[in-house]
N, C-alpha and C positions, 0 to 999 in steps of 0.2 A: 297222872302223877306229876307233881311239879314242885320245885323248890325255889325260894327267893332268898338268895344269900350272896355274900361276897366270898370269892374263893380264898381259902386259907389252907394252911397245912396243919390244922388241928388233928391231933392223933386220936384215932378211934380205939377204944379199949374193947378187946374181944371177950365176949362171954361165951364160954364153950361148954357149959354144963347143960345137961338135958332138961327139957321142960316136961311137966306132967300133962296129961290129957285135959281137955276142957271139961267143965262141969256138966255139959250136956252131951258128952260123948265118952263112951267107955272104951274106945279104941286106944290102945297104948301107942306111944310114939314109935315110929319105925326106927329100928336100930341103925346106927350109922357107923362107918369105920372111923378109926382114930383120926383126928385132925392133924394134917401135916403142916406145921408152921415153918415155912422156909421162905426166905426172900426170893421171889421169883420175878418180880417186876420192879424196875427202878421207880423212885417216887415221882408223882404226877406234877401238876394237879389234874391233867387231862387223862381220862381213861376211856378207851373206846373198843367196840366190838368190831374186829377187822376180818374181812373175808378176802382171801387171796384169789388169784386166777389160775387156771390150768389144773389138770388132773382132777382130784376130788375136791378142789377148792377148800382147803382146810381153813378153819376159823381160829382166831386168837383173841385173847384179851391183852391189849397193849396200853401201857401208860407212858406218857412222855411230858416233858416240861412245857413244851410249846407246840401248838399246831398251826401257828402263823409264820414260823420261820423254819420249820423242819417238816419235810414231806412225811406223810403218814404211811408207815410200813411196819411189817412184822419181821423184817430181816434182822436176824441175830437177837431178837428180843420177843417178849410176849409169852403167854401161856397158851399152848395149843389145846383146842377143844376137839371132841370127837364129833365127826359128821356135821350135819346142819343143826342149828340151835335157835331157840328163842332166847332173847336177853331181856330181863325185866328187873329194873331197880326198885328197891323198897328201902327208904331211908338211906343209910350209908352202905347197904348191902346190895350186891349185884348177883342175881340168880341167873344161871345158865341152864336152860332146860333142853335136854337132848331130844331131837325129833326121831332119831334112829336108835339110840342106845339106852333109852328108858332110864336115864339117870339125871337128876338135878344136882348141880354143884353150886355152892354159894361162895362168894369172895368178899373180902373186907380188908381194910387197912389195919396193919398190926402196929405194935408199939415201936417198931423200927421204921415206920413210915413206908412199908412195902405192902403192895396188894398181894394177899395170900389166900389160899383155900381155907374156907371156914368149916364147911361140912358138906355132906352129900347124902341123898336118899334115892332109893329106887322106886319106880312106879310100874303098874301093870300095863296100862294103856297110855298112849302118848298124851301128854298134857298140852293143850292147844289154846287155852284162853286164860287170862290172868287179871288180877285186880289186887288192891291193897287196902289195908285198914290202918289209918292214922300213921302211915309211914313206919309201922312196926310189924305188920303181918302181911305175908303173901297169901293170896287166894289163887288156887289153880285148879282147873277142871279139864277132864278129857272130853272127847266129842265122838259122835257115832259115825266113824269113818265108813263102815260097811252097811249103813242103814239098819243095823241090828237093833232089835227091840230090847235093849238092856238099859239098866239104870246108869246114870252118870256118877262119877266120883268127884267129890270136892275135897281138896287138900288144904289145910290151914297150916302155915309154916311161920315160926317165929323168926323174924329178920335178924334178931340179935344173935341167935344161936345157929340158925340155918336148919333147925330140926323141926320135923312134923309134929304138931300138937294135936291134930285131929284128922280123921279121914272118914267121910260119911258118904253113903250112897244117896242119891236123890233123883227125882224124875222132873222132866220139863214138860214135854208134849209127846204123846205116843198114841198113834192110832194104828192098830194091827187088825187088818181085815182078814188075815189068813192067806192072802195072795200077795206075793212079793210085787212091789211096784204100785200097788193100790193104796198102801198105807203111808203114813208119814211119821217122821221122828223130829225131835227138836235139836238143832245144832247151835250151841251157845256162842254168842258173839260179844259178850261183855259181862263183867262181874263188878257191880257197883254197890258198895255197902253204904247205907245212910241210916244212922240211928239203929233201930231194931229191925230193919228190913234189908234184904238183899235183892237187887234188881238184875235179872239176867235176860238180856235180849236174845232172840234166837231166829234162825231160819227154819221154815218147815221144809224138810228134805224128804225125797221119796225113800221108801224103805228097801229099794232094790240096790242101793249103793251106786246109783248112776249120777248122783249130784243134781238130780232134778229138783226144781222148785215149783211144785204144782200150785201153791197158793202164794204167789209172789206179790200180789196186789194189796198186801196188808203189812203193817208194822206190828210186831209182837214183842211184849215184855212180860216175863213171868216174875212175880213178886213173892218172896218168901219171908217168913220170920227168921231173924238172924240173932244168934248163930244157928245154923242148920243142925237138925238132929238126924240120926240115922233113919233113912227111908223117907226123908222130907219130900213133900209135894207143894206146889205153889198154893199160896192162900188166895191168889188171884192171878189171872192172865188178862192183860189189857191189850186191845187191838185198835188200830186206826187205819182207815182205808184211804187216807189222803196221800200216802206214799207206800213204799215197798218194804220188804223184810229189812230189818236193821243190821247194818254191818256188812263187811266183805270178808272173805276168807283170810284169816291171819291178822287182820287189823281190827282194833277195838271199835265197837259200835256205839258206846255210851261214854260220856264224860260228865263229871260233876263239878259245878262251879263253887266259888267260895261261900255263897249264900245257901248252898244245898240244892239248887236247881239241877236237874239232870237233862242233858240234851242228847238226842240220837241223830245218827246220820244213815241215810239210805241211798243206795246206788241203783240196784236192780237191773243192770245192763248185761248184755252178752259178754262184754269185756271183762267182767269180774265173775263170770261163770253162771249167771242166772239162765235157767232153761226150764220152762219158757221165760222170756224176759218180761219185766213188768210193763204195764200200760200207764203206770203212775210216774209222776216226776221225781227226780232225785231231790230230796228235801231233808230238812231237819225238823224234829218235833221237840216238845219240852214237857217234862213232868215237874211241876213246881214243888218247891220245898214243902214238906208236911202234907203232900198230896200223893195219891196213888192212881191218878188217871192222867192221860194226856191232856194238855191244856188246849181246849177247843179254840181258843183265840190266838194261838201261836202256830204259825206255819211258815218256815223259812224255805222258800222255793229256790233251791240252788240252781236248778236248771234254768229258771226264768232270769235269775240274777246274773248268769254267766253266758247267756245266749246259747243254751244247749249243753253246758258242761255238767259233769256229774262228779260228786264228791267221792274220793277214794280213801282218804285217811285224814284223821284230825286228832288233835290233842289240846288239852287246856293249858293256857299260858298266863292266866290271871286276868283280873279286871274285866270279867265277862268277855274275854277274847279267846279265840282258838287259832292255832296254826293248822293249815290244811293243805292237801294236794287235791287239785281238781283235774279230772280228765277233760281236756278241752274239746275233743271231738272223738266220739266212738262210733261214728257212722260207718266206718270201714273196719271196725274191730273184728278180730276173730274171737272165737270162744276162749276165755281166759287170757285174751291178748294184753290186758293191762298188766299182767305179771311178767311179760317178756320184754326184751330190749328192742323188739322190732317196732314198737309204737312209742315214739318220742313225743308224747302229748300230755305230760303232767306239768301243771304250773303250781307254784307255791304261793299261797295267799294267807292273809290274816282275816279272820271272820270276827265281826262284832256281833255277838250272839243276841244281844238285846235290840240293837238298832237294825239288825238284819242287813248289814252291809258287808261287802267283800272288797278287800284291797289287795291287788297283786303286790307281791314282794319284789320291789325293783332290784334289778341286777342279777336275777336268777333266770337262766335260760330254760326253755322247755326240756324235759328230761323224762326218763323212765324210772320206775321204782316198784319193787315187789313188797317188801315188808319193812316197817320202820318201828324201832323200839320207842317206848314213851320218852318224850324229851325232858331234859332237865335245864332249868334256866340258871345261867351263870352270869352274874353282873349285868342282868338285863338283856342277855344275848342267848340265842338258841343256835346250836351248831347242827347242820344237816349235811348229809352226803348227797351230792348231785351227780348223776351219771347220764352222760349223753352217749352217742353212738360209739365214740372212740376214747373218751376220757372220763375221769372221775375226779372231782375236786370237793374239798370241804368249803362250805359257805357259812359265814358268821352273820346271822340275822339279828338286826336291831329291832326289837319288838315295837318300841314307841314310834319309830319312823317308818316301819315296814320297808326297810331297805336291807340289802345284803352286800357283804364284801366277800369277794372271791378269795379263798385262802390257798393253802398248799395242795399240791396234787396228791391223790390217793394212789399209792403204788400197789394197787390190787383191784378187786372187783367192786367192793362197796364197803362202807362203814354202816353197820346195822344200828349203831347208837353211840352217843357220847354221854359220859357219866361223870358226876362230881362225887367221888367217894371220899374226898379229903375235907369236906366242909365241916 
């Protein structure tokens, strides 16, 4: 998800009426509690998801006027969130999805120029992967945490109201042999809508709940008619044996460019939890616009281009480019080591998706990172949180020059994402 805009303090008008269900779905919208419209955050323009240190490491939504002259902190300000959360922006709305409390809360700028709660809805199983439609709709799905052979659930949410407009069950990949550990289930790693199709990349996970990846040497994408109807199944599943399962846990595995091309990223290493690890290189594939197969003539070998590096996270930033993090060396990695602060081996890069080139972002040190929210482009800049062994700072990345300027210190553990809710 991306935006090209000049920061301003345009006031967003909140639409708080409930929406009806979609024409293809008879599920009624999930009731939500009354919206509390209270000034809770000072006007921006910078809004960020802040995670503190110590104890339960509470998380906050914080808005402040400058992040270049004022340290980033939640001291005496911000909206506290429950537990660990995913943060996902759609248009001018920020969705906060609880990992532990099974509730999604949305926030927006009100007529008094304050970021306030818009709406909330509950869900049964933790929502772990997200997408958007035309910056107006949130797509969110759960995942098979225990290897269970159950259908997934896709939520469709109106970004203007924060209310659920449809909730449908669907299947991805499911092989049940009757013996736990011998079957596989599909774990979604991206939701990309393009025209009348929905593309869902997935890992094949063992059904014993061990996070095993018995078929790691293939990339898989399930393709559906969109919008999904209750009980939907893929109209096609495409596979490519040039690289491994698409995506890594928590980070999105597919992006869509301005012209409708879809690009995938595969890692496949022990550092991101693959077991067994893949024998194929970390790489990117492409599904061309108006096509439903991998482009046989496109193969962006990340490992070869970075002398053994593996892609960990990416997001689209326009002009057929993506910003990404590359694990520079996973030869001594422990299982899931890429998600810890023990391995300071992530570098920030700009990918030219068409030319298949990689440019290191000058000025950013090697760092560690677990999860990163989709980026938003503000005046040609992207803001990222960079954590090393003992410090955390915000960096302002200039896309055109692939250079970064070190900003203010983060007085906490990390910033999960920076958002422009005031445009």
